[in-house]
C-alpha positions as a Markdown table, in Angstrom:
| # | Residue | x | y | z |
|---|---|---|---|---|
| 1 | Unk | 0.2 | -4.2 | 18.1 |
| 2 | Unk | 2.5 | -6.0 | 15.7 |
| 3 | Unk | 1.5 | -9.6 | 16.6 |
| 4 | Unk | -2.2 | -8.8 | 17.1 |
| 5 | Unk | -2.9 | -6.5 | 14.1 |
| 6 | Unk | 0.0 | -6.0 | 11.7 |
| 7 | Unk | 0.9 | -9.6 | 11.3 |
| 8 | Unk | -2.7 | -10.6 | 10.8 |
| 9 | Unk | -3.0 | -8.0 | 8.0 |
| 10 | Unk | 0.3 | -9.1 | 6.5 |
| 11 | Unk | -1.0 | -12.7 | 6.4 |
| 12 | Unk | -4.2 | -11.6 | 4.6 |
| 13 | Unk | -2.2 | -9.6 | 2.0 |
| 14 | Unk | 0.3 | -12.4 | 1.2 |
| 15 | Unk | -0.3 | -13.9 | -2.3 |
| 16 | Unk | -2.0 | -11.0 | -4.0 |
| 17 | Unk | -1.3 | -11.0 | -7.7 |
| 18 | Unk | 1.9 | -9.1 | -8.7 |
| 19 | Unk | 2.8 | -8.3 | -5.1 |
| 20 | Unk | 6.6 | -8.3 | -4.9 |
| 21 | Unk | 7.0 | -7.6 | -1.2 |
| 22 | Unk | 5.8 | -5.4 | 1.6 |
| 23 | Unk | 7.3 | -3.7 | 4.6 |
| 24 | Unk | 5.7 | -2.8 | 7.8 |
| 25 | Unk | 6.4 | -0.8 | 11.0 |
| 26 | Unk | 4.5 | -0.8 | 14.2 |
| 27 | Unk | 4.9 | 1.9 | 16.8 |
| 28 | Unk | 4.3 | 1.9 | 20.6 |
| 29 | Unk | 1.6 | 4.6 | 20.2 |
| 30 | Unk | -0.6 | 2.1 | 18.4 |
| 31 | Unk | 0.0 | 3.1 | 14.8 |
| 32 | Unk | 1.2 | 0.8 | 12.0 |
| 33 | Unk | 2.2 | 1.4 | 8.4 |
| 34 | Unk | 2.3 | -1.4 | 5.7 |
| 35 | Unk | 3.7 | -0.5 | 2.3 |
| 36 | Unk | 3.1 | -2.9 | -0.6 |
| 37 | Unk | 5.3 | -3.0 | -3.7 |
| 38 | Unk | 3.9 | -4.4 | -6.9 |
| 39 | Unk | 5.5 | -5.4 | -10.2 |
| 40 | Unk | 6.0 | -2.7 | -12.7 |
| 41 | Unk | 2.9 | -2.4 | -15.0 |
| 42 | Unk | 0.5 | -3.5 | -12.3 |
| 43 | Unk | -2.9 | -1.7 | -12.6 |
| 44 | Unk | -3.1 | 0.3 | -9.4 |
| 45 | Unk | -6.9 | 0.2 | -9.3 |
| 46 | Unk | -7.0 | -3.6 | -9.6 |
| 47 | Unk | -4.2 | -3.9 | -7.0 |
| 48 | Unk | -6.2 | -1.7 | -4.6 |
| 49 | Unk | -9.3 | -3.7 | -5.2 |
| 50 | Unk | -7.6 | -6.9 | -4.5 |
| 51 | Unk | -6.2 | -5.5 | -1.2 |
| 52 | Unk | -9.6 | -4.3 | -0.2 |
| 53 | Unk | -11.1 | -7.7 | -1.0 |
| 54 | Unk | -8.5 | -9.4 | 1.3 |
| 55 | Unk | -9.3 | -6.9 | 4.1 |
| 56 | Unk | -13.1 | -6.4 | 4.0 |
| 57 | Unk | -13.1 | -5.1 | 7.6 |
| 58 | Unk | -10.5 | -2.4 | 6.8 |
| 59 | Unk | -12.9 | 0.5 | 6.4 |
| 60 | Unk | -14.0 | 0.9 | 10.0 |
| 61 | Unk | -10.6 | 0.7 | 11.6 |
| 62 | Unk | -8.2 | 2.2 | 9.1 |
| 63 | Unk | -7.8 | 5.7 | 7.6 |
| 64 | Unk | -8.7 | 6.2 | 3.9 |
| 65 | Unk | -5.8 | 6.4 | 1.4 |
């Protein structure tokens, strides 16, 4: 899971404006969590939009926020 899905998502998210870092966990049951941390003052709506732009295929395979 980690190398086939999580790392691919992490690569797509790298470089988003104001992204300070992210952490991720992948479990043997097929679930993964990626938490992104942005600079203070970052507009949440814009940050979310930029993430969605980087992951246009997200909707069919991932739960809503």
